[in-house]
N, C-alpha and C positions, 0 to 999 in steps of 0.2 A: 435529375437535377447532379452535378459534378458535387465527390467526394472529394477537396484536398488537404492535405497538413503537409504545414509550414514547418521546418524542422531547419531555421537555419541557427549556426557556433555565434552567433550576437543577434542582440531587442529590434534590427532597422529603424528609425526616424524620417521621413521623406515626404516632401508637399509632392502634390498635382491637380492637374489638371482632365476637368470630364466637363462632355460635351451632356446636355442633357435628356435621360434611357439609360447611360448605359448601367451598366449591372453586374456586377462583380459575385459569382455566384458562391456556389452552401461551400463554405475551407470553414476549416479556422486555426491558430496559430501555437505555439509550445511555451507561448512569455505573451506577458498583453499588453496591450493596445490602447491607447486613448484616444479620438477620432473628433479634428476640427475644424468648421468648416468656412470659414474666411466670404467667403460669396458660396450661395447657393442653398440649396437643403442633403444631405444622403441619407437618406431614411434605411432603418437596421433593425431585422429582423434572425430572428432564434429562436425551439421550440421554447419560446417563453412569454415571446410576446414582442411587436418592434418601440422602437425608441429613434427619434431625429433631430439629426448635429444638422445645424443651425448658427450664425455668427454671433450667438449671445449661451449656443447650449452646447459643450462637449460631453461625447459619453466613450466610457470608459467600457473595453469588454475584458470581463478575465484572460486567464488564458483557457484552451483548450473547449474554449464554447463554440458551437457552431452558427452558425453565420454568417447574411447573406445581406450584404449594397446590393442598393438604386439611387442612381443623379437623377437630381430634380431640380430643373433650372443648371444654365454656363456654371461649373460651378468649384471653387478653390479648397483642395482639401486636405488636411498636412495629419499623415499620419506617427505619433508618439509612440517610437516599443518604451516596455520595458520588460530584462530580466524576469523572472519567476519571481525568486524571491524579492524583490524591488517590490514592492505594493503597496500606494500611499491611501491606494484607499481598497475597495472591499472585492473581494474577487469569487461570493458568492452566486453573483447574478453583474449585468449590468447596469450601469448606474449614471446617472445623467446631471450634470452640471453646469450652474450660472457658468458664467465666460464674461467679464468685462473688465476694463483696466490692461494693469498689467499681466493677469494670466493667458489674455489674449495677446497679448505684445509676447510673446514667455512659448506659451506654440509657435507664430510666426519666427519667433531668432531658431525656436534648440530646429526648426526641418527647414532653415539655410542647409541651401547643395555649401557640401565646400567644409561644413567648424571645426575650425582643429578643434582638433580631443581636449583641449584644455583649455578652450572655452563654453564647449561645450561640455561638459563636468560642473561649472560654475554655472552654469545656468541649470545645466541639469539640479545639483542642486536646491538655487532656490524655487525652482518650477515644485521641487519634492516642498519643502516648506510647508507653498499657498496651497498641493494639491492640501494636504492634511485642514488646512482650515478653509476648505470652498464652499459654498455650499451647496447641497444636494439642492437641485428644484426635476421630480421625478412628472414625465410626464411621457407614461405610458404602456399601450394598448398592448394588457396580458391576453394573451393567448387559452379560450377557452380547453377544455380537460374532454368536460357531458357534451356530451354532441345535442343533447338538448340547449342548449346554452350556447354553444356552435353555429348549434344554425338561426339561430336570432337571432347572434353578432349581426352576421355573411345580412343575413331580412336587414338590416337596425344600416350597412353600411353599404349596398346597392345604392344605393336612394337616402340619400341624408336631407333630402328637402322634405320628404311628409316625415314630417311629427309621429311616430307611432309609438300609442301610451303604456304600456304593461299589461292593458285589460288590452288589446286589440292586437301585441306581441304574443299571448298564450293562446291564447281560439288561433290564432298562427299554426303557434305550430304544436297545438297542443297535447299542454300545461298545464296543471297549476298554475292559479299565477302566485301564491304563497308558494307554491315550490321554485319558478321559477325569481323571483324574490329570495329565496332563501339561493342561488345558485349563483346571483350577481354576489351579495354576501361573504359567500362561502371560497369560492373563487380570482374574485376580482378583488374581497375584500372593500366594495365602497355597491353604496345604491345605484338604478339602471339608470335616473340621472344624470348623474356624478359619471359617470360611465359615459354614455353619449354628449358629454360636455366636453368630454374628453378627444374622444371620437371625430368629434365636428374641429376643436382646435386642431389635433393630429391634422388631421386632413385640410380642411385652411392653412395649415400652413407649405405644405405640401401645393396648394392651389396658385397663393402669392408665390413661392418662389416660381409657379413654373407663366407668369405670370398674369396669369386673373387680375381682374381686375378688388380691389374689396368691397365696392356693390352685391360686386358678384360671384363675389364668394359667400357671401353671408348667404346669396338667395339658395348659393347650390349647397351650405351646409345650412342648414333647420332656420334664416337666423328670419324671423319677423319683417325686423328691422335693424339696417345697417347697424344708425348707433346699436340698440345689441348685439349685437356676433365687436361691434368696440370696443365697450364693456369689459364685451367678457375673457375678449382673448387680448385683452391688455392684463385686466385679473388676473389673466394663465400663468402669457406669458411676460407680461414686466414691463407691457410695451402695445401700441399701437400697433395697430394688423396695415396700419400705413407706410412705420415708418420699419418694423419689421418688414413687409414688400417690400424697401428704397433699400435692404439691407444687406436683403436674399437677392437680389439686383444688381452689386457692384461686382463690375465684372474684372474674372481674372488679367485683365491688359492692367490693369490702370493697378496692380498689387497690394501687396497687405499696407494697410495703417499706414505702421512704416515705412512706405514709399519703398518699399524692396522691392526686384520684377518678381514677374507673376509668377509662381509655382510652372516647371515645365509640365507637358498635355505626358501625357505617360497611366497608362489602368494603377491602381494600388495591387492589385497580389496576380492575376492572371495576363501572358499576353497582350492583347485587343481591346479596344472593343468590344462590347457586344452590343446588338441592336437592342431595347425596349420590350418585355417579357408582355403578354397581351393578361 
């Protein structure tokens, strides 16, 4: 995997269209980034875990953190750069923000091509004020450090349709159930059921963005009924999976909600599209 460090003289803000399956290899920047997706889904992975940017969530990536992206569904991606001394959000770890109304329009407006400098400064001043008041909506898949816990996470994620119990997982990995319970709490700060729910919702977001139906997604991600999936997804995401799927499939050709033209096709950081990884 390539490792690229970007050191521009300014922190750029751009908008791009991406095809499903595109991958941007592991890299980092000397400036902060705020990533918003007005259509589709972008999964962002670091050594600490994974986050999802989508039409109602943006992801803040602090400077110097190695990260990689993968696109799910045809996506319109807006990247806002912030100088290293311009920190409206925490700088110790990626952060997920709820996006609606004015904040959404500011993200789109700030990444318009050929935006005059004076207008950009005014928009960014308002944006920074709104970011400091933004509501954090954490949905993170933390990365396990203990090899036993990492093994358990892989087993669960390999087939979410099977409801693995903690007792079954402990036997399968060869570790005590109490030890496994402690590992979930100490490494992830949550119980196994809470982690599994987050994991299922995380993967459901991706499947819905790729075109799966609500019913098929519910089955693949381990819900016994579609109604149970809808309830859990709505409680976690603040909208039903059907509404989320509709927003994720808003095509780039329709433009943003403001009626602006669609972002131009271009890769985020690398010279061209890459095939999806296996």
